[in-house]
LODRENKOL-159140 format. One record per atom (N, C-alpha, C): x, y, z; residue in one letter. Coordinates in pm, whole numbers, plus 32768, in hexadecimal, padded with zeros to 4 digits. Atoms other than C-alpha are relative to their C-alpha. Layout:
N
XYZA
...
// end
This chain:
425
809D7FCC8072M
86DE84FF88FFM
8064809D7FBDM
7FC37F9C8058T
876B861C87CDT
7FB980748028T
80447F7E7FDFE
871C87708831E
800680687F98E
7FE97FB9809BK
876187F286DBK
7F6A7FE47FA8K
806A800880A1Y
862687818621Y
7F8B7FD58053Y
80A080637FF5K
84A78716869DK
7FDB80137FA5K
806680058094I
83D686A6858FI
7FA37FF3803AI
809D7FFD8019G
828786A38529G
7FE67FAA7FC2G
803D804D804DI
81F1856C847BI
7F7E80307FDBI
807A80278017I
80FE85C383D9I
7F817F9C7F7AI
801D807E8067G
7FED848E835FG
802F7F7E8060G
7FE7804D7FAFL
7FF283778481L
7FFF7F4C7FC3L
802780987FFDG
7FA38235839DG
80937FA77FE1G
7FA080418025Y
8061814C82EDY
80AD7FFB7FD6Y
7F9B80067FEBV
8197820B829EV
801080948085V
7FCC7F6E7FA8G
8193835A836AG
7FDA7FB78095G
80217FF37F8CF
814682B584D7F
80A77F5D7FC3F
7F6180117FCBP
829E81A284B5P
804B805B7FDEP
7F8D7FA98035L
834E82A08422L
802E80658074L
80067FB07F7EA
8306836D855DA
800D7FB18096A
7FF780807F89C
831D82378663C
809F80318001C
7F677FDA800FL
8492822D85B5L
8069807A801AL
7F9F7F32801EF
84FB83E785BBF
80147FF3807CF
800D7FE17F80A
848783A78742A
804A7FA18048A
7F8D80697FC6K
85A282AF8784K
802480758033K
7F6F7FCB7FD6K
869383BA8759K
7FC780B58026K
80337F927FEDY
85B284FF874CY
7F92803A8059Y
807B7FCA7F97N
848685F88804N
7FBF7FBD7F70N
8048802D8080V
8354855D86F4V
7F8C803A802FV
80AF7FEF7FD1V
81F585E986F0V
7FF07FF27F82V
80747FDD8082G
810585478615G
7FA17FE38001G
80777FDD802AY
800B85C68547Y
7FA97FC67FCEY
805D8033807FD
7EAB852984E9D
7F7A80598013D
80657FEC8007I
7D6F859884BAI
7F807FCA7FF7I
80A2805C7FF7K
7C8A848C84F0K
80127FEA80D7K
7FF37FF67F69E
7C7084978688E
800A7F8B8032E
7FEF80AA7FE0S
7C4582D78697S
809C80148009S
7F92804D7FFER
7D8382A38614R
805280768045R
7FA27FC47F89I
7E3783A78715I
7FDF7FBC806AI
80257FF57F86N
7D7A833A8848N
80397EF97FFDN
7FA280B47FAFE
7DEA818287E7E
8071801E7FF1E
7F3B80158010I
7F5882198795I
8026800F8070I
7FEB800B7F7FN
7F4482CB88F8N
7FF47F57805DN
7FE9806C7FB7Q
7EDF8189898CQ
80587FA17FF3Q
7FC6806F803BG
7FDC80C988FCG
7FDE7FA57F71G
8098805E8073I
7EE0803587EDI
806E7FF97F6EI
7FB27FD88074D
7F8A8034868DD
7F7C7F8F7F79D
80648067801FS
7E397F7985AES
807A7FFF7F88S
7FB68029808BT
7F487F8D846ET
80587F938031T
7FA9805F7FCDN
80137EBB8517N
80917FC77FC4N
7F467FD58076E
81737F478460E
8015801F808FE
7FE07FCE7F9FV
81C47FB785C0V
80167F94806EV
803B80587FB5A
82007E9F86A7A
8011801E80B8A
80017FA87FA2P
81957ECC8833P
805B80578069P
7F977FB37FA3D
82D07F0688D5D
805780647FA5D
7FE17F84804EA
834D7FEF87E5A
7FB2807A7FCFA
806C7F8D7FEBL
821D80CA87F7L
7FF07FFF8096L
7FF67FD27F48K
823480BB8989K
809E8043801FK
7F977F977FFAN
83BE813F8966N
7FB580477F8CN
804C7F887FCCA
83448232889EA
7FBE80447FFFA
80647FA87F93L
825982C28961L
80247FFD8078L
7FD380047F7AM
830782A68A92M
8092805D7FD1M
7FBD7FB68023N
8435836189DFN
7FAB80827FD0N
80417F818017G
833D847489A7G
7FB980077F8EG
805E80088099M
828884648857M
7F4A80358069M
80537FEA7FE5K
816884F4887BK
7FAB80227F88K
8054800980A7C
804284B88783C
7F56806D8012C
80777F947FDFT
7F2885E38749T
7FD980007F88T
80407FDA80A9N
7E3E86368667N
7FC180BE802DN
803A7F9A8000D
7E4387A086F8D
80C380637FD3D
7F947FE48042L
7F34888C8616L
802D8047804BL
7FA87FD37FADN
7FC1895F871DN
807F7FC38018N
7F8380637FDDD
808D884C878DD
80837FF97FBAD
7F94803E8086L
8144884A8638L
803D80658029L
7F9E7F678011K
81A789BA868FK
808F8016801FK
7FCE8003800CS
829E896C8703S
809A7FAB7FE3S
7F61807E804FC
83AF8894861FC
7FDC804F7F8EC
7F9D7FB88080N
849188D8851FN
80277FE87F79N
7FCF807C8055V
849387B6845CV
7F277FE27FC3V
80CD8058802EY
831C875E83B8Y
7FEB7F807FA6Y
8018809C8028I
82EC860682F3I
7F477FF37FB6I
80687FF4804EV
81D685F38222V
7FD57F677FADV
7FE7806F802FA
816F849381F4A
7F317FD87FF9A
808B80568029I
7FF484948153I
7FD57F9D7F74I
801B80838079P
7F4F838E8077P
7FDA80787F84P
80487FC88085T
7F1E84277EF3T
7FC77FB87FF0T
805C8050803EP
7DFF83907E70P
80087FEE7F8CP
80447FD58064V
7D5983917D28V
7F5F7FFF800EV
80A77FF17FE7D
7BFC83CE7CFAD
7FB97FA17FAFD
8042806A8030D
7AF5830B7C1ED
802C800D7F6AD
7FBC8017806AF
7B8E83487AF6F
80A17FED7FCEF
7F6E805F803FH
7D1082FA7B27H
803A80798027H
7FBE7F5C800AN
7D3B84617B70N
8054801C806CN
7F9B7FE47F6CP
7E5C84A57C7FP
7F6680668041P
80857FB17FD1E
7D5A854C7D61E
8089802180C8E
7F6D7FDD7FF3L
7E9086397E29L
7FA6803A808CL
806C7FB17F4FV
7D5F86FC7F54V
805C7FCD807CV
7FC0801B7F84P
7DFB863F805DP
806C80368020P
7F867FF97FF8L
7F5086898006L
803980CE8013L
7FF17F807FD8K
7F0E87EF7FE4K
7FC48033808DK
80057FC47F81N
7E6A8818811FN
80637FE78054N
7F8F80437FE3A
7F77875C81B3A
808880938024A
7FA17FAA7FDES
802888908148S
7FF8807C8049S
80797FBC7F92K
7F3B898781C2K
80397FFA8092K
801580127F49I
7F47890C834AI
809D80127FFCI
7F557FCC7FFCV
80FE89168303V
801C80877FFBV
7FCB7F86801FG
80F98A6082A1G
7FA7803F805DG
80547F637F5BQ
80088B0F83CEQ
806C7FC48065Q
7F79802F7F54V
81518A3384C2V
802E80457FB1V
7F30801D8053I
82A18A6083E1I
801E80878014I
7FEB7F8A7FF5S
836B8B878467S
808880167FBBS
7F7A7FF98049K
84B18C0583BDK
80607FA1803FK
7FA180478034G
85D48B178398G
7FCA7F828000G
803080907FB3D
850089E083D8D
7FF07FB17F61D
7FDA804B8055Y
84DE88D682C4Y
7F7F7F977FFAY
808380278026V
83A688338204V
80457F817FAEV
7FED80678061I
83E386D2816CI
7F6B7FCF8019I
80A880667FF8Y
82D585EA80CFY
80537F967FC2Y
7FE680A9804AE
82D28457806AE
7F89801E7FF9E
804E804E803AS
8194844F7FE2S
801680057F42S
7FD57FFF80B5T
819A83AF7E9ET
7FBA80977F68T
80477F8C80B2V
815B84BB7D62V
80777FF37F94V
7FE87FE38057Y
81C185117C44Y
806880567FBBY
7F7C7FA77FE7P
830D85C07BF4P
7F9F80A47FEBP
80367F847FD4G
82C987347C55G
7F7580438051G
80567FFA7F82V
81D3870D7D3CV
802D80A0804BV
7FAD7F937F4FT
82A287A77E89T
8010809C7FABT
7FE47FA1801CE
831C88AF7DB9E
7F88805E7FA3E
80747FB48099E
81EA890C7CC2E
7FBB800E8013E
808A7FE67FE1I
80C189087D97I
8076801E80CCI
7FF57FE37F7FC
814288A37F10C
800B8065805DC
7F8A7F927FBFS
825589B57F5AS
7FB080B88018S
805D7FA67FE1P
813C8AE17EDCP
7FBA803F804AP
8062801C7FA3I
805E8A527FADI
80278068807DI
7FAB7FDF7F7EL
81758A9480DCL
801F80A77FE2L
7FE17F587FE2E
81D78BCA8087E
7F9D805C7FEAE
80607FB98005E
80828C63803EE
7FCB8023809EE
80397FF47F82V
7FF38C0E819BV
807A80348046V
7F9C7FB87FDES
81348C37821AS
802D808F8038S
7FDF7F987FF4G
819D8D7681C4G
807F801E7FF7G
7F68801C8036L
82FB8CE18185L
802D7FFA7FCCL
8027803780CEK
839C8CBD8069K
80A37F9B8024K
7FEF80867FEAL
84348B678016L
80BB80277FC2L
7F418002800CN
85F48B408019N
800F80728037N
7FC77F907FB2E
860E8CA380EBE
7FC47FE68073E
803580187F70D
85128C688224D
7FC47F537FF2D
801580D67FAFF
84D08AB48208F
80347FE97F7BF
7FA18062802FY
855B89BA813EY
7FAF7FA57FF6Y
807980567FD7I
849588B480B6I
806E7F7A7FC1I
7FE680808042G
84EA871E804BG
7FD17FB77FB5G
80A9803A8001Y
846085F67FCAY
80887F48800DY
7FD3807A7FC3S
84C1847B805AS
7F8E7FAB7FCDS
805C807F803EP
8402837F7FA3P
7FD77F9A8080P
801580957FD5E
834682898080E
80077FAD7FF2E
800A807B803CR
837781258075R
7FFF7F848043R
803380767FB7I
82AF80758158I
7FD37F947FB0I
806580898029N
82517F1B8111N
7FA77FB38054N
806A80587FABP
81297EB681D7P
800A7F968042P
7FDA80A17FFAG
813A7D74829CG
80AA7FD67FF6G
7FBA7FF87FEBD
82797D67825BD
80A47FF3805BD
7FC87FF67F8EK
835D7D178384K
808780028006K
7F7F8009803ET
84CD7D0082CBT
804080977FEET
7FFB7F78803EH
84B37E43820FH
7FED80878042H
80657FA27FA4T
84317F2B832FT
804380827FD6T
80197F6B8052V
846680B282E7V
809B80218056V
7F527FF77FF7E
85F880A383A7E
80487FC87FAEE
7F6B805D8064N
867E7FA282DFN
7FCD7FFD7F5FN
7FDC7FDB80A5I
85E780388181I
808080507FE0I
7FFC7F978046P
86C780FC80C8P
7FBF80777FB8P
80397FC68022K
8647825B8099K
8052806F7F89K
7FF37F968076I
865383627F63I
7FE0803F8062I
803A7F7B7FADT
867784DF8013T
800D80517F69T
80487F7E807ES
8651862A7F51S
800780668049S
80527FAE7FB7G
8659874D7FC3G
801B80937F73G
803D7F868043S
861188E47F2ES
80A880697F9DS
7F927FBC7FD7T
877989317F49T
803C7FBF7FF8T
7F9C807F7FE9L
88D2887F7F79L
7FF0802C8091L
7FD87FDC7F76E
88F0891C80B5E
7F537F568074E
805280277FABA
878A88868115A
7FCC7F8D8003A
7FDE805A803CA
87A787578050A
805D7F908079A
7FF9805B7FE4E
88BD86EA8112E
7FE4801A808FE
804A80377F1CV
8810873A8289V
7FB67F9A7FFCV
805780777FD5I
870086788206I
802A7F338020I
7FC780AD8044D
87DC85498178D
803C7FE380B4D
7FE480627F9EN
8890855E82F7N
7F9A7FCB806CN
806880107FB9L
87608579839EL
7FC07F3B7FF4L
801B807F8009Y
86DF84178304Y
806D7F908036Y
7FDD803B7FFFN
881483A68319N
803B7FD1808EN
7FE07FED7F63S
883383C48493S
7FC47F6B803FS
802580857FB2V
874782B484CAV
7FE67F997F99V
800C80838053L
875281CE838DL
805B7FA58020L
7F8980468003L
881480B183A3L
80387FC87F8AL
7F988008809DN
885C80868217N
8023809F7FCEN
7FDC7F9D8057G
889181B781B0G
7FBF804B7FBAG
80657F938080T
87EF82C680A9T
806D7FF57F8FT
7FA37FE88082H
881583237F6DH
7FF380B87FE4H
80187F4A800DK
884A84B07F43K
7F8F80177F6EK
800F7FCA80BFA
879885007DD1A
7FF480A37FF6A
7FC17F77800EP
87FA862C7D1DP
7F878064800BP
80667F978007S
86C286B97D2FS
7F627FC68033S
803980087FE3I
857486AF7DD1I
7F7E7FA67F5DI
8061804E8075K
849F86397C7CK
80617F827FBFK
7FDE806B8012V
8595851C7C54V
7FF67FB48069V
803580657FAAA
853484807D72A
7F6A80368018A
807180377FEAE
8404849B7D69E
7FE57FC07F63E
7FDB804D8035A
841184187C1DA
80247F738004A
7FB880587FE8A
84FC82EF7CAAA
7F937FA87FFDA
806D80397F8AK
83C3829A7D98K
7F7A7FD47F65K
803D80238058I
82E182927C70I
800E7FAA7F85I
7FA3805A807CL
83A281C97B9CL
7FEE7FA58079L
801180C77FC1E
83C680937CC0E
7FBE7FFC8013E
80958057800CN
825380837CADN
7FC97FEB7F73N
80247FF1809DT
820280C17B16T
80737F6C7FC7T
7FC0808E803CQ
83147FAE7AF8Q
7FBC7F7F8049Q
8022806C7FD1R
82BF7EC87BCER
7F587FC77FAER
80C77FF9800CD
810F7EFE7B65D
80147FA47F61D
7FB6802880AAV
81C87EBD79D0V
80137F788013V
7FDA80817FCFN
825D7D7F7A5CN
7FC27F86800BN
804C80237FC6I
813E7D297B02I
7F727F787F82I
80797FFE8049A
80607D4879DEA
80157F877F68A
7FCE80618045F
81317C7778D7F
7FDB7F628048F
7FE2808C7FECM
81477B4279BFM
7F237FDA7FFDM
80A7801A7FF1N
7FAD7B6279DFN
7FC47FC07F62N
802380168069E
7F9A7B68786FE
80477F867FE4E
7FAA8052802EI
80877A4A7842I
7FB97FAA8066I
804180607FEEA
7FAC79877948A
7F667FCE7F9AA
80B8802F8032I
7E5579BB7884I
801D7FD27F7DI
7FD580588064V
7F3579467734V
80157F5E800EV
7FDB80BC7FD1F
7FA8780877E4F
7F677FDA8031F
8081804B7FBCN
7E1577DC7885N
7FDF80047F80N
800E801E8070A
7DCA77E17706A
80077F947FC4A
7FF680B5805DL
7EA076CB7697L
803C7F8C808CL
804180607FE8G
7E5D761377B3G
80A37FD18043G
7FB37FFC7FC6I
7FB6766F7851I
800A7FF780A7I
7FD77FD97F76D
802C766A79FBD
806980617FE3D
7F837FB87FF1T
80A177C17A0DT
80638005807DT
7F9680017F82T
815677917B49T
80497F587FE4T
7FA6806E8044D
81E476477AB2D
804F802A7FC9D
7FA97FAB80A7V
828E771D7988V
802080878045V
7F927FB47F91L
82F578207AA1L
80967FCA803EL
7FD5802B7FEEK
8381772D7B4BK
80BC7FDC7FB2K
7FA180098085A
846176C27A17A
804D804A7FC3A
7FB57F92805CA
84A577D67966A
80858056808EA
7F6A7FA07FA4S
853D78A77AF4S
807C7FA88029S
7FC980247FFDT
863C77787AF6T
809A80497F95T
7F717FCE8067K
8733786879E8K
7FF9808A8073K
7F8D7F6B7F7AW
87E879907AC5W
7FB380678003W
80737F538019N
87037AAA7A44N
7FA27FFA7FA4N
80A88003800AF
85DD7A3E7A14F
7FE280528098F
80537FAF7FB0L
84F27B3C7AC1L
7F6F7FD0804AL
805180607F9BN
846A7AA57BDAN
7F5B804C805AN
80B77FB47FEAF
82BB7B707BB3F
7FC67F798009F
80748070802FS
81B57A9C7BB1S
7F6C80348000S
807D7FAD8049P
805D7AEB7B3FP
7FAA800280CBP
805E7FEE7F90G
7F2C7B507C5BG
7F94808C7FFFG
80227F9B7FEAL
7E8B7C627CEAL
8042807C8016L
7FB57FAA7FF3V
7EE77DAC7CE2V
7FBF80838048V
805F7FC97FA4G
7E267E937E04G
80A380548049G
7FCE7FBA7F68G
7EA27F557F2EG
801880757FC0G
80327F807FF4H
7ED580E37F21H
80C880037FBAH
7F7D7FE18060C
804B80DD7E5AC
7FEC7FAC7F66C
7FFD802580A8I
80797FF77D3AI
7F6B800D7FA1I
803F7FE38057S
7F41801F7CD6S
7F9980867FF9S
80747F5A8027V
7ECA818A7CF5V
80BC80547F95V
7FAD7FD1805ED
805E820D7C9CD
7FF280237F92D
7FC180098087P
80A381E87B68P
7F9580727FAEP
80617FAD804FY
7F5982AD7B22Y
802480B47FF4Y
7FB47F5B8009Y
801483EF7B75Y
808080237F96Y
7F96800A804BL
815B83AA7A96L
7FAF80117F54L
8064800E8080I
801A834A7977I
7FBF809A7FECI
80577F717FDDQ
7F65849379E6Q
807180807FADQ
7F977FB0800BR
80AD857D79B9R
80577FC87FA0R
7FE78016805CA
816284DC7886A
7F78801F7FA7A
806B7FC9807CT
7FF0851977C6T
7FC480597FEBT
801B7F517FF4S
7FCF86827831S
805D805D7FDES
7FAF7FF6806CR
8137866C777BR
80037FEE7F84R
80468089807EG
80A485D1763FG
802E7FA57FD3G
7F8580CC7FF9V
818C848676A4V
7F477FC57FFDV
8087802C8013V
8062838C764FV
806C7F79804DV
7F8C809C7FBDP
81028262775BP
7F9D7F788002P
809880837FF1R
8047812976C2R
80447F7B802AR
7FDA80967FC8I
8133801E776BI
7FAB80258093I
804280167F6CM
809C808178D8M
7F6C80177FEEM
809080167FF5M
7F3A80FA786DM
7FE27F857FF8M
805580628004E
7F1D7FC077D5E
802E7F73809AE
7FEA805F7F8BA
7FE87EF67927A
7F84801D8061A
805180237F9ER
7EEC7F9079F9R
7F6B7FC67FAER
80798027803ER
7DBF7F74791BR
80187F658012R
7FDD80B37FF3L
7E647DE3790EL
7FB27FF180A9L
804680267F95N
7E447DD67A70N
7F7F80298053N
806C7FF17FEAN
7D137E827AD6N
7F787FA67FC3N
8082805C8010T
7C417D5E7A1CT
80087F92804CT
8007808F7FA4M
7CDF7C307AEBM
7FB77FD38041M
804B805B7FACG
7C067BEF7BEEG
7F557FF77FD1G
802B80B88031N
7AF67BC67AE6N
801F7F937FABN
7FAC805C8041Y
7BB27B3679F0Y
80037F278064Y
802980B37FDFI
7BC57A0D7B19I
7FA47FFC8071I
80C9802D7FFFA
7A697A3F7B89A
7F987FAB7FBBA
80648091805EE
79FC79A87A2AE
805E7FBB8027E
7FDC807B8006R
7B2378997A2AR
7FDB7FCE808BR
806E80547F91V
7A6B783B7B89V
7F8B7FF17FDCV
806E804B805DV
7922780C7AE1V
80177FB57FA9V
7FAB80828052R
7A00775679A9R
7FD57F968039R
7FE9805B7FAAC
7A5376547AD0C
7F997FEF801CC
807580227FCFM
791076577B4BM
7FA67FC97FB3M
807D8041807DT
784B75FB7A06T
802E7FA47FA5T
7F8680838044L
795F7514799CL
7FE77FD78065L
802780807FABH
790A74687AF6H
7F9C7FE08047H
80C67FD28028N
779074927AB5N
7FD17FEE809DN
80197F9D7F6FT
778675617BDDT
7FA080A07FC2T
804E7F888009S
767F76677B85S
805E80B28042S
7FE87F7C7F84A
771A77D37BF8A
7F6D80408038A
807A7FED7FDEF
75C178467C1DF
7FCA7FE6809AF
806F80337F49K
755478647DD3K
806D7F9D8005K
7F7F80487FA7A
76A877B07DF3A
8023803C808BA
7FAF7FE77F86K
775377CA7F1DK
809280027FCDK
7F8A80027FF7I
789278507F15I
8098806A806FI
7FCB7FD67FB6L
79A7789F7FF5L
809280427FB8L
7F7E7F7E8040L
7AF679BE7FC0L
804D7FFD8084L
7F7580077F9DL
7C3D795E808DL
7FEE8058800DL
7F707F638027G
7CC77ACE80C3G
7FAF80797FE3G
806C7F5A802CF
7C217C3180B4F
806080467FECF
7F797F9A8035T
7D7B7CE380CET
8047801B7FC7T
7FB7802C807DF
7E457D6A7FC8F
80897FAC7FEBF
7F6C806E803BK
7F7F7C978002K
7FEE7FD08089K
7FE8804C7F67E
7FBB7B948143E
804480578067E
7FCC7FD77F93D
80147BC68285D
801580A18026D
80117F6D8005C
7F817D2082AFC
7F4480217FF8C
80A87FCE800BP
7E117DCC8302P
7FD280527FB7P
80057F6A8051D
7E497ED081E7D
7F767FAF7F89D
80C5800B805EI
7CB97EB3810AI
801080677FB6I
7FEC7FA68065R
7D4C7FD8805DR
7FDF7FC67F40R
7FEC8032809CN
7CE07FAF7EE3N
80017F717FDEN
7FEF80858020T
7CD87E377F03T
7FEE7FE77F83T
804A7FFD805AK
7C797D9B7DC2K
7FB17F66804CK
8059802D8003V
7BE17C967E62V
7F627FFD8020V
80267FEB7FFBI
7AE97D4C7E82I
7F877FE57F66I
80058020806ED
7AB87D317CFCD
7F9F7F677FDAD
805280FA7FC3I
7A797B627D3EI
7F8780638005I
80D780147FBCY
79307BF57E0BY
7FFB802D7FB8Y
80B17F5E801BN
78907CFD7D3DN
7FEC7F847F62N
801C8031808CS
78DD7C267BFAS
7FC07F658020S
805D80557FBBL
78527AE77CA4L
7F9080168038L
80BE7FCC7F90K
772E7B827D5FK
7FA980057F36K
80747FE7805AV
767D7BAB7BEAV
7FE57F247F9AV
803180AB7FE7Y
76847A087C02Y
7FA37FD38081Y
7FF380357FC9T
764779C07D5DT
7FFB80BC8076T
7FED7FAA7F98Q
75E97A9B7EC6Q
806E7FE2805CQ
801680607FE8D
765279767F62D
80DC8011800BD
7F9E80137FF0I
77DD79F47FBAI
802680288058I
7F927FF57F41H
78D879E8810BH
8059801B7FD0H
7F977FA48013I
7A0B7AAC8127I
804E7FB8809CI
7FB6804C7FA7F
7AF679E3821AF
8097805B8003F
7F9F7FA77FFDD
7BF77ADF827FD
8025804080B1D
7FDE7FD37F77P
7CAF7ACF8407P
803E80778025P
7FB87F617FFCW
7D6D7C4B83ABW
7F8980197FFFW
80557FAA8033V
7C397CEF8376V
7FB4801B8071V
806A7FF57F9DS
7B8F7DB0846DS
7F617FF87F9BS
80A580148039P
7A137D6C8401P
7FC980747FEAP
80437FAD800EE
799F7EC38463E
803E80717F5CE
7FBF7FAE8094H
7AB17F578376H
7FCC7FE37F95H
8013804480C1A
7A427E818227A
7F7E802E7FF4A
80AB7FFA7FBAR
78B47EC082A5R
801F80B97FE0R
80187F7A805BQ
790C804B8261Q
8052800A7FA7Q
7FBF7FFE8060E
7A0280288160E
7FC77FD87F7DE
803580288058Y
79477F528083Y
7F797FD17FF3Y
80DC804B7FC0G
77DE7ED48131G
7FF87F917FDEG
803D80B2802BI
78327D53812DI
801B7FBF8089I
7FFA800E7F58E
788F7CA88261E
80397FA17FDBE
7F69804A7FF0I
79B67BE982C1I
80087FA1805AI
802F80977F66S
79AB7A8E839FS
80C380017FEAS
7F5F800D7FDBT
7AF47A93845ET
804A7F8B8070T
7FE780827FBFQ
7AF679458512Q
80047FAD7FD3Q
8024805F804BA
7B5577F7849DA
7F5D7FE0801FA
808F80257FB6E
7A05778E8575E
7F8F7FD97F73E
80837FFF8080E
792A78128469E
803980247F8CE
8000806D80B7L
79D177458310L
7FB57FC18033L
806B80657FFDE
788A768E82C3E
805A7F737FA6E
7FDB807A803CR
798D75678272R
7FB17F9C7FACR
802E8063804AG
791F74A08151G
7F5F80457F8DG
80727FC08051E
7815757D80DFE
7FDE807C7FABE
801F7FC58047Y
788376417FFCY
80027FE77F64Y
7FFD80328077D
785576147E71D
808980497F91D
7F787F988022A
798C77077E30A
805780128051A
7FC37FDF7F64V
7AC077627F09V
807E80507F8BV
7F807FDD8050I
7BB778907E6AI
8067802E8081I
7FCC7FA87F9FY
7CD178CC7F36Y
8088803D7FC2Y
7FC07F3D8020C
7D397A597F03C
806E80338019C
7FBD7FBF7F90V
7E227A7C8013V
80897F938032V
7FCE808B7FBCK
7F627987806CK
8035806880B4K
7FE77FF07F90H
7F3579F981DBH
80757F608066H
7FFA80937FDFK
800F7920829CK
7FC47FA38057K
809480797F7DC
7EFC78C083B7C
7FC07FA87F50C
805C80828043F
7E6F78098286F
80417F9E8002F
7FAE80477FFCQ
7F5577398294Q
7FFD7F748054Q
802480537FA4S
7EAB766A83B3S
7F7B7F997FF5S
80698039801BI
7D7C76408301I
7FFB7F947F83I
7FDC807C805BE
7D4074F4821FE
7FA3801A7F7FE
80497F94808AM
7CCC759580D4M
7FAC7F677FD5M
808A8061801BG
7C427453807DG
7F737FC38039G
803680287FBET
7B687434816CT
7F79809B7FECT
80607F987FD9L
7AB67570810DL
7F767FF97F68L
804C7FFD8064R
7A0B75247FD6R
7F747FA57FE9R
80548080800BK
78EC746C7F75K
801A7FA87FC1K
7FC58081807CP
790E72ED7ECBP
7FCB806D7F6DP
80027FCB8070G
793373777D70G
8008809C7FCAG
80007F538010G
794D74EE7DB1G
80AB80007FD8G
7F717FB88074V
7AA075B37D19V
80368034807DV
7F9B7FAE7FBAF
7BAD76557DCAF
806080367FACF
7F8D7F90804EY
7C7377707D0DY
804E80208059Y
7FB97FC97FC8D
7DA177DF7D7FD
802D80807FA9D
7FA17F667FF2V
7E1F794C7D51V
80387FFD7FEAV
7F787FBC7F78K
7F6B79467DF2K
80417F7D7FADK
7FB5803A803FG
7FBD781E7D12G
80797FDB8079G
7F8380487F77V
805B775B7E5AV
7FD67FA9803EV
806780957FC3L
7F6076327EB4L
80177FC87F78L
7FE580838024D
7F8674E97E59D
7F9C7FE57F78D
806F803B808CY
7EE374557D08Y
7FD57F9F8041Y
802A80287FCCN
7E7873707DF4N
7F46802E804BN
80697F947F94I
7D97747E7EA0I
7FB080597FA4I
806F7FDA804DV
7D17753E7D73V
80167FDF7F79V
804F80028057T
7C58756B7C43T
8073804B7F7ET
7FCA7F79804EE
7D2C76817BABE
80518047802BE
7FCB7FC37FC0R
7E1E77597BE5R
803580667F83R
7FE07F9F809AL
7E6F78AE7B45L
80617FF97FB3L
// end
């Protein structure tokens, strides 16, 4: 165990918890979260996010990682890493209250010589212009004299067991050249694929938000292409297979853009740009288009049902999958709910099947019921089936047995055989 640093991780969700377990391999770590239920499950060796393997969690706890909601336990740390969600409000404006509150927490416990590193995705300037003044005010210490800050954006990909936290190269930065070097060396000490030291905190912030905004724009273009090809009677999946034979074709597919990153982060850059008199039209249109895809898919399903002489009114419909992406339990900002809400205009008899989802969580978050057992599927009883999420566990389901004779099958992911589906996105 390296004695030089004792690391406090603020926020033990999808980002902070894997990071805490990684650092616990080499350093003393204190994980802090305000949710007592989250602390209790971790200390019992359970990770409901499924981001950390049971053996890795067990090893971290055996190495002395302490998870707590007691602020006093953080006071002995000298490096603090803030991994707090950065959502948007109902009007798509950045909601920085959680990040500000986390900064206040750290401000109460930092001492001279400490480092505070932010991993939350923000627009360029937040770390230095909003977080740092809070740290100074609460602690009574002065930046770059008494303590130092840095920014190293998270690159966690929920559900991805290949690109894990230790395997992904990290961007690092610091408030001084010396701080940047310390922070870069700290991350390098636990990462397998190294770091990229950015010349400034703002550059690191901008790089992270660019990553997600670029992906959002690319998917939006493919969604627009899918809408166009559907209108022309051309199968989008077939077109993509043909086009991808060219070496420099960008491999993006149409689909639902949900989750806590790609569907949220662009709004931070949009807000920052507009505050400086710049109207980022492409980013804004990408967000608008991607936010309409749930409703578009629902309308296509109703159209398919009508063409097959099946009324959508009071129809029995099955949605396969509810998480925002495959093979993970994360339902944050899932756009499958948009399909559900759009179809509710026609019928209340909508069933959702997803073995990855906690029914209680779905009930609390969205007020809906989720089936998780294959035995609960009513084979041959659905007027329409919508394949929403490409979970590996769905491969064992005989898709053709789910719908009624004459029922429709809509493939959002564009991966099922046309012998099964009526239409693909």
